[in-house]
LUMGU-992250 format. One line per 5 residues: number of its first residue (from 0); their letters; for each residue z, y, x of N, C-alpha, C. Coordinates in nm, 4 decimals, always signed. Example, Ala and Ser with C-alpha at 12.3 -4.5 7.8 and 13.67 -1.06 7.14 Angstrom:
LUMGU-992250
0 = as = +0.7800,-0.5690,+1.3190,+0.7800,-0.4500,+1.2300,+0.7800,-0.3300,+1.3200 | +0.7080,-0.2250,+1.2850,+0.7140,-0.1060,+1.3670,+0.7870,+0.0030,+1.2900
***
This chain:
LUMGU-992250
0 = xxxxx = -0.6675,-1.5238,-2.1883,-0.6758,-1.4396,-2.0627,-0.6712,-1.5083,-1.9295 | -0.7729,-1.5093,-1.8209,-0.8275,-1.6016,-1.7218,-0.7311,-1.5496,-1.6375 | -0.6752,-1.6054,-1.5160,-0.5979,-1.5983,-1.4064,-0.6340,-1.4777,-1.3401 | -0.7566,-1.4493,-1.3137,-0.8162,-1.3280,-1.2531,-0.7671,-1.1768,-1.3289 | -0.7850,-1.1865,-1.4650,-0.7234,-1.1238,-1.5926,-0.5996,-1.0873,-1.5601
5 = xxxxx = -0.5165,-1.1620,-1.5141,-0.3806,-1.1842,-1.5400,-0.3569,-1.0978,-1.3976 | -0.4029,-1.1128,-1.3116,-0.3697,-1.0727,-1.1973,-0.4043,-0.9154,-1.1708 | -0.5274,-0.8896,-1.2294,-0.5652,-0.7447,-1.2571,-0.4611,-0.6505,-1.3485 | -0.4130,-0.7208,-1.4469,-0.3355,-0.6698,-1.5432,-0.1818,-0.6493,-1.4507 | -0.1643,-0.7347,-1.3896,-0.0382,-0.7282,-1.2750,-0.0418,-0.6156,-1.1744
10 = xxxxx = -0.1450,-0.5749,-1.1051,-0.1780,-0.5055,-1.0084,-0.2046,-0.3666,-1.0606 | -0.2958,-0.3541,-1.2024,-0.3032,-0.2059,-1.2777,-0.1415,-0.1640,-1.2663 | -0.0647,-0.2732,-1.3633,+0.0506,-0.1981,-1.3786,+0.1615,-0.1880,-1.2498 | +0.1750,-0.2351,-1.1456,+0.2113,-0.2305,-1.0307,+0.1840,-0.0900,-0.9834 | +0.0379,-0.0500,-0.9761,+0.0205,+0.0539,-0.9196,+0.0364,+0.1733,-1.0000
15 = xxxxx = +0.0403,+0.1494,-1.1387,+0.0853,+0.2513,-1.2463,+0.2495,+0.2927,-1.1930 | +0.3012,+0.1739,-1.1658,+0.4610,+0.2049,-1.1752,+0.5214,+0.2760,-1.0084 | +0.3806,+0.2423,-0.9226,+0.3984,+0.3012,-0.8072,+0.3937,+0.4524,-0.7812 | +0.2693,+0.5059,-0.8805,+0.2552,+0.6120,-0.8674,+0.3604,+0.6861,-0.9438 | +0.3928,+0.6181,-1.0632,+0.4952,+0.6985,-1.1518,+0.6268,+0.7145,-1.0880
20 = xxxxx = +0.6818,+0.6265,-1.0166,+0.8019,+0.6127,-0.9343,+0.8067,+0.6822,-0.8062 | +0.6864,+0.7376,-0.7673,+0.6265,+0.8315,-0.6418,+0.7058,+0.7276,-0.5212 | +0.6340,+0.6177,-0.5338,+0.6701,+0.4916,-0.4188,+0.7951,+0.4478,-0.4206 | +0.8680,+0.4142,-0.5389,+0.9725,+0.3739,-0.5329,+1.0267,+0.2227,-0.5936 | +0.8932,+0.2097,-0.6641,+0.8578,+0.0848,-0.7561,+0.8632,-0.0601,-0.6390
25 = xxxxx = +0.9521,-0.0832,-0.5513,+0.9339,-0.1680,-0.4440,+0.9536,-0.3273,-0.5285 | +1.0480,-0.3253,-0.5987,+1.0803,-0.4887,-0.6635,+0.9646,-0.5140,-0.7397 | +0.8782,-0.4212,-0.7932,+0.7524,-0.4829,-0.8396,+0.6527,-0.5309,-0.7468 | +0.6525,-0.4543,-0.6611,+0.5613,-0.4882,-0.5595,+0.6109,-0.6500,-0.4947 | +0.7276,-0.6507,-0.4420,+0.8006,-0.7470,-0.4016,+0.7717,-0.8747,-0.5064
30 = xxxxx = +0.7630,-0.8582,-0.6276,+0.7747,-0.9890,-0.7282,+0.6099,-1.0402,-0.7052 | +0.5282,-0.9533,-0.7166,+0.3714,-1.0157,-0.7029,+0.3772,-1.0951,-0.5869 | +0.4317,-1.0863,-0.4794,+0.4162,-1.1393,-0.3094,+0.4708,-1.3098,-0.3196 | +0.3619,-1.3710,-0.2992,+0.4314,-1.4965,-0.2203,+0.5086,-1.5199,-0.1192 | +0.5932,-1.5926,-0.0964,+0.6402,-1.6163,+0.0461,+0.6346,-1.6048,+0.1652
35 = xxxxx = +0.4782,-1.6507,+0.1433,+0.4150,-1.6563,+0.3118,+0.3113,-1.5053,+0.2831 | +0.3338,-1.4295,+0.2062,+0.2389,-1.3164,+0.2263,+0.1974,-1.2393,+0.3553 | +0.0849,-1.2241,+0.3890,+0.0311,-1.1400,+0.5146,+0.0008,-0.9871,+0.5200 | +0.0530,-0.9007,+0.5231,+0.0483,-0.7465,+0.4924,-0.0160,-0.6838,+0.6341 | -0.1526,-0.6188,+0.6142,-0.1914,-0.5249,+0.7275,-0.2307,-0.4173,+0.6942
40 = xxxxx = -0.2211,-0.3316,+0.7687,-0.2804,-0.2014,+0.7681,-0.3774,-0.1598,+0.8607 | -0.4823,-0.0576,+0.8247,-0.5582,-0.0470,+0.9543,-0.5005,+0.0649,+1.0316 | -0.3853,+0.1366,+1.0314,-0.3183,+0.1874,+1.1318,-0.2389,+0.0969,+1.2279 | -0.2334,+0.0001,+1.1930,-0.1325,-0.1419,+1.2679,-0.0513,-0.1030,+1.3273 | +0.0434,-0.0236,+1.3066,+0.1546,-0.0027,+1.3664,+0.1571,+0.0868,+1.4715
45 = xxxxx = +0.0633,+0.1831,+1.4877,+0.0663,+0.2809,+1.6040,+0.1519,+0.4110,+1.5806 | +0.2013,+0.4300,+1.7061,+0.2896,+0.5539,+1.6988,+0.2657,+0.6733,+1.5896 | +0.3502,+0.7124,+1.5171,+0.3372,+0.8142,+1.4190,+0.2725,+0.7296,+1.2733 | +0.2723,+0.5563,+1.2690,+0.2550,+0.4929,+1.1679,+0.2975,+0.3799,+1.1820 | +0.4276,+0.3879,+1.2364,+0.4694,+0.2732,+1.2490,+0.5138,+0.1751,+1.1321
50 = xxxxx = +0.5067,+0.2319,+1.0154,+0.5294,+0.1594,+0.8592,+0.4541,+0.0579,+0.8456 | +0.2989,+0.0984,+0.9461,+0.1821,+0.0354,+0.9096,+0.1763,-0.1080,+0.9787 | +0.2835,-0.1532,+1.0350,+0.3152,-0.2540,+1.1360,+0.2557,-0.4177,+1.0641 | +0.1928,-0.4905,+1.1043,+0.1533,-0.6203,+1.0337,+0.2995,-0.6718,+0.9967 | +0.2921,-0.7279,+0.8743,+0.4308,-0.8142,+0.8242,+0.3765,-0.9475,+0.7718
55 = xxxxx = +0.4541,-1.0454,+0.8060,+0.4612,-1.1862,+0.7796,+0.5718,-1.2389,+0.6909 | +0.5777,-1.2648,+0.5447,+0.6903,-1.2906,+0.4834,+0.7172,-1.1878,+0.4241 | +0.7988,-1.2656,+0.2795,+0.8302,-1.1550,+0.1587,+0.9499,-1.0619,+0.2239 | +1.0232,-1.1011,+0.2984,+1.1108,-1.0244,+0.3538,+1.0612,-0.9113,+0.4637 | +0.9995,-0.9668,+0.5473,+0.9312,-0.8507,+0.6246,+0.8532,-0.7693,+0.5487
60 = xxxxx = +0.7600,-0.7824,+0.4389,+0.7182,-0.7065,+0.3363,+0.7932,-0.5886,+0.2922 | +0.9085,-0.6425,+0.2286,+0.9819,-0.5382,+0.2114,+1.0510,-0.4205,+0.3148 | +1.0350,-0.4875,+0.4414,+1.0481,-0.3678,+0.5539,+0.9422,-0.2787,+0.5583 | +0.7964,-0.3099,+0.4916,+0.7137,-0.2414,+0.5216,+0.7400,-0.0906,+0.4156 | +0.8231,-0.1162,+0.2813,+0.8277,-0.0479,+0.2176,+0.9444,+0.0817,+0.2507
65 = xxxxx = +1.0193,-0.0052,+0.3215,+1.1566,+0.1015,+0.3683,+1.1055,+0.2043,+0.4770 | +1.0320,+0.1104,+0.5692,+0.9812,+0.1869,+0.6874,+0.8630,+0.3081,+0.6248 | +0.8138,+0.2900,+0.5193,+0.7158,+0.3972,+0.4412,+0.7976,+0.5050,+0.3961 | +0.8785,+0.4546,+0.3339,+0.9835,+0.5841,+0.2338,+1.0782,+0.6513,+0.3590 | +1.0788,+0.5973,+0.4921,+1.1711,+0.6401,+0.5885,+1.1129,+0.7665,+0.6659
70 = xxxxx = +0.9304,+0.7583,+0.6566,+0.8615,+0.8441,+0.7165,+0.7341,+0.9452,+0.6567 | +0.7360,+0.8717,+0.4949,+0.6513,+0.9736,+0.4071,+0.7311,+0.9483,+0.2864 | +0.6750,+1.0591,+0.2110,+0.7167,+1.0771,+0.0647,+0.5774,+1.1070,-0.0026 | +0.5591,+0.9942,-0.1344,+0.4341,+0.9961,-0.1813,+0.4203,+1.1024,-0.3033 | +0.3191,+1.1928,-0.2827,+0.2723,+1.2776,-0.3701,+0.2048,+1.2278,-0.5144
75 = xxxxx = +0.1184,+1.1387,-0.4520,+0.0244,+1.0339,-0.5683,-0.0054,+0.9321,-0.5354 | -0.0808,+0.8220,-0.6336,-0.1193,+0.7289,-0.5752,-0.2099,+0.6934,-0.7186 | -0.3372,+0.7084,-0.6962,-0.4349,+0.7480,-0.8166,-0.5274,+0.6233,-0.8117 | -0.5455,+0.5140,-0.8978,-0.6319,+0.4094,-0.8721,-0.7709,+0.4374,-0.9544 | -0.8811,+0.4279,-0.9307,-0.9992,+0.4363,-1.0014,-1.0444,+0.3432,-1.0271
80 = xxxxx = -1.0569,+0.2329,-0.9651,-1.1016,+0.0914,-0.9629,-1.0978,-0.0109,-0.9123 | -1.0466,-0.1159,-1.0234,-1.0132,-0.2869,-0.9647,-1.0988,-0.3532,-1.0006 | -1.1445,-0.4407,-0.8912,-1.2659,-0.5134,-0.9118,-1.2131,-0.6953,-0.8602 | -1.2289,-0.7725,-0.9158,-1.1594,-0.9281,-0.9264,-1.2906,-1.0227,-0.9228 | -1.2685,-1.0914,-0.8348,-1.3829,-1.2130,-0.7659,-1.2864,-1.3328,-0.7730
85 = xxxxx = -1.2913,-1.4114,-0.8125,-1.1958,-1.5260,-0.7850,-1.0572,-1.5293,-0.7648 | -1.0455,-1.5488,-0.6384,-0.8909,-1.5341,-0.6011,-0.8546,-1.3854,-0.5177 | -0.9861,-1.3015,-0.5231,-0.9785,-1.1682,-0.4381,-0.9893,-1.0404,-0.5252 | -0.9212,-0.9603,-0.5053,-0.9172,-0.8498,-0.5696,-0.9488,-0.7354,-0.4661 | -0.9992,-0.6307,-0.5201,-1.0202,-0.5205,-0.4510,-0.9852,-0.3597,-0.5381
90 = xxxxx = -0.9149,-0.2935,-0.4864,-0.8412,-0.1395,-0.5338,-0.8847,-0.0475,-0.4905 | -0.9614,+0.0547,-0.5484,-1.0046,+0.1471,-0.4703,-0.9325,+0.3013,-0.5417 | -0.9224,+0.3968,-0.4578,-0.8645,+0.5005,-0.5388,-0.8212,+0.6130,-0.4298 | -0.7508,+0.6983,-0.4717,-0.7192,+0.8086,-0.3771,-0.5549,+0.8285,-0.3769 | -0.5049,+0.8814,-0.2823,-0.3350,+0.8709,-0.2449,-0.3280,+1.0188,-0.1941
95 = xxxxx = -0.1877,+1.0356,-0.1934,-0.1763,+1.1676,-0.0879,+0.0038,+1.1273,-0.0627 | +0.0461,+1.1614,+0.0745,+0.1449,+1.1145,+0.1155,+0.1981,+1.2358,+0.1884 | +0.3288,+1.2755,+0.1869,+0.3793,+1.3958,+0.2688,+0.4599,+1.3339,+0.3452 | +0.4332,+1.3789,+0.5259,+0.5196,+1.3218,+0.6232,+0.6387,+1.4033,+0.6344 | +0.7491,+1.3221,+0.6281,+0.8790,+1.4020,+0.6010,+0.9088,+1.4423,+0.7434
100 = xxxxx = +0.8612,+1.4430,+0.8540,+0.9211,+1.5402,+0.9779,+0.8332,+1.6317,+0.9867 | +0.6991,+1.6193,+0.9615,+0.6011,+1.7386,+0.9855,+0.5995,+1.8396,+0.8493 | +0.6119,+1.7668,+0.7332,+0.5995,+1.8283,+0.6074,+0.4486,+1.8407,+0.5675 | +0.3692,+1.8058,+0.6452,+0.2279,+1.7982,+0.6199,+0.1865,+1.6762,+0.5209 | +0.0827,+1.6904,+0.4199,+0.0372,+1.6122,+0.3578,-0.0958,+1.5191,+0.3911
105 = xxxxx = -0.1076,+1.4370,+0.3881,-0.2292,+1.3784,+0.4083,-0.2972,+1.3237,+0.2477 | -0.4451,+1.3259,+0.2330,-0.4719,+1.2907,+0.0759,-0.6064,+1.2350,+0.1645 | -0.6324,+1.1008,+0.1083,-0.7461,+1.0088,+0.1475,-0.7879,+0.8972,+0.0233 | -0.8861,+0.8653,+0.0703,-0.9426,+0.7874,-0.0286,-0.8653,+0.6413,+0.0539 | -0.8308,+0.5427,-0.0653,-0.7890,+0.4244,-0.0096,-0.8706,+0.3127,-0.1039
110 = xxxxx = -0.8360,+0.2019,+0.0225,-0.9223,+0.0663,-0.0430,-0.8117,-0.0585,+0.0046 | -0.7555,-0.0926,-0.1018,-0.6514,-0.2286,-0.0722,-0.7677,-0.3485,-0.1054 | -0.7700,-0.4495,-0.0256,-0.8183,-0.5912,-0.0449,-0.6922,-0.6936,-0.0489 | -0.6712,-0.7816,-0.1882,-0.5992,-0.8792,-0.2244,-0.6716,-1.0046,-0.1948 | -0.5634,-1.1151,-0.1692,-0.6027,-1.2267,-0.1841,-0.4747,-1.2948,-0.2855
115 = xxxxx = -0.4929,-1.3881,-0.3759,-0.4004,-1.4298,-0.4807,-0.4369,-1.6023,-0.4132 | -0.3128,-1.6695,-0.4542,-0.2983,-1.8052,-0.4778,-0.1733,-1.8396,-0.5896 | -0.2219,-1.8851,-0.6789,-0.1401,-1.9263,-0.8169,-0.0574,-1.8253,-0.8329 | -0.1526,-1.7077,-0.8599,-0.0635,-1.5773,-0.9156,+0.0015,-1.4658,-0.8352 | +0.0215,-1.5177,-0.6899,+0.0841,-1.4485,-0.6259,-0.0162,-1.4017,-0.5148
120 = xxxxx = +0.0245,-1.2808,-0.4299,-0.0516,-1.2357,-0.3119,-0.0030,-1.3200,-0.2142 | -0.0944,-1.3446,-0.1400,-0.0987,-1.3982,-0.0147,-0.1542,-1.3236,+0.1228 | -0.2318,-1.2298,+0.0633,-0.2980,-1.1535,+0.1997,-0.3336,-1.0367,+0.1266 | -0.2717,-0.9179,+0.1997,-0.3011,-0.7696,+0.1680,-0.3618,-0.7136,+0.3091 | -0.4540,-0.6261,+0.2636,-0.4837,-0.5120,+0.3778,-0.5222,-0.3788,+0.3039
125 = xxxxx = -0.5098,-0.3049,+0.3876,-0.5183,-0.1533,+0.2948,-0.6033,-0.0768,+0.4288 | -0.6851,-0.0116,+0.3623,-0.7970,+0.1030,+0.4504,-0.7560,+0.2329,+0.3880 | -0.7424,+0.3406,+0.4749,-0.7228,+0.4812,+0.4285,-0.7621,+0.5848,+0.5667 | -0.8108,+0.6857,+0.5449,-0.8172,+0.7698,+0.6704,-0.7288,+0.7981,+0.7423 | -0.7556,+0.7228,+0.8477,-0.6092,+0.7109,+0.9703,-0.6350,+0.8671,+1.0656
130 = xxxxx = -0.7493,+0.9196,+1.0345,-0.7490,+1.0603,+1.1111,-0.6507,+1.1438,+1.0183 | -0.6796,+1.1840,+0.8667,-0.5873,+1.2378,+0.7957,-0.4371,+1.1978,+0.8254 | -0.4270,+1.0658,+0.8367,-0.2885,+1.0512,+0.8336,-0.2255,+1.0783,+0.9605 | -0.2834,+1.0587,+1.0889,-0.2476,+1.0842,+1.2282,-0.2050,+1.2178,+1.2365 | -0.3209,+1.3203,+1.1510,-0.2881,+1.4482,+1.1540,-0.1748,+1.5060,+1.0741
135 = xxxxx = -0.1455,+1.4455,+0.9767,-0.0273,+1.5020,+0.8983,+0.1018,+1.4277,+0.9858 | +0.0761,+1.3445,+1.0333,+0.1951,+1.2978,+1.1183,+0.2269,+1.3707,+1.2868 | +0.1465,+1.4544,+1.2685,+0.1597,+1.5281,+1.4251,+0.2160,+1.6719,+1.4159 | +0.3255,+1.6864,+1.4920,+0.3795,+1.8135,+1.4570,+0.2837,+1.8956,+1.5058 | +0.2591,+2.0303,+1.4577,+0.2002,+2.1518,+1.5006,+0.2650,+2.1947,+1.6385
140 = xx = +0.1477,+2.2558,+1.7496,+0.2429,+2.2915,+1.8937,+0.2696,+2.3977,+1.8365 | +0.3540,+2.4358,+1.9385,+0.4662,+2.5781,+1.9079,+0.4137,+2.6502,+1.9867
***
């Protein structure tokens, strides 16, 4: 099995655990991360999406997961494709999260871009429909 195949197998397992645990399999993700991991999100920590702030380092990455679970509850995370090329991996799928403050759910296509070094993730960037996420995070007018 090539290094790329091993990374894909690890990611496939991690995403399946992420889905099955409804977002509680944090240790599985942290085990895939290098100490110098850089994590970024398209929402970039904006109000209503503070969990998405950029994170540097493994300890900070744990903060991403705790902030996410403090604001959102996973409904599902379904991976459709994982494509690897050298040290880079792209993951495409659909996910849905329920905002804990508003009770609204955002379902969106998702694309995650990973870069690995020595079998561990050193760079991660997530893309999703921020309009749907912000709409779910915004309370209805009274």
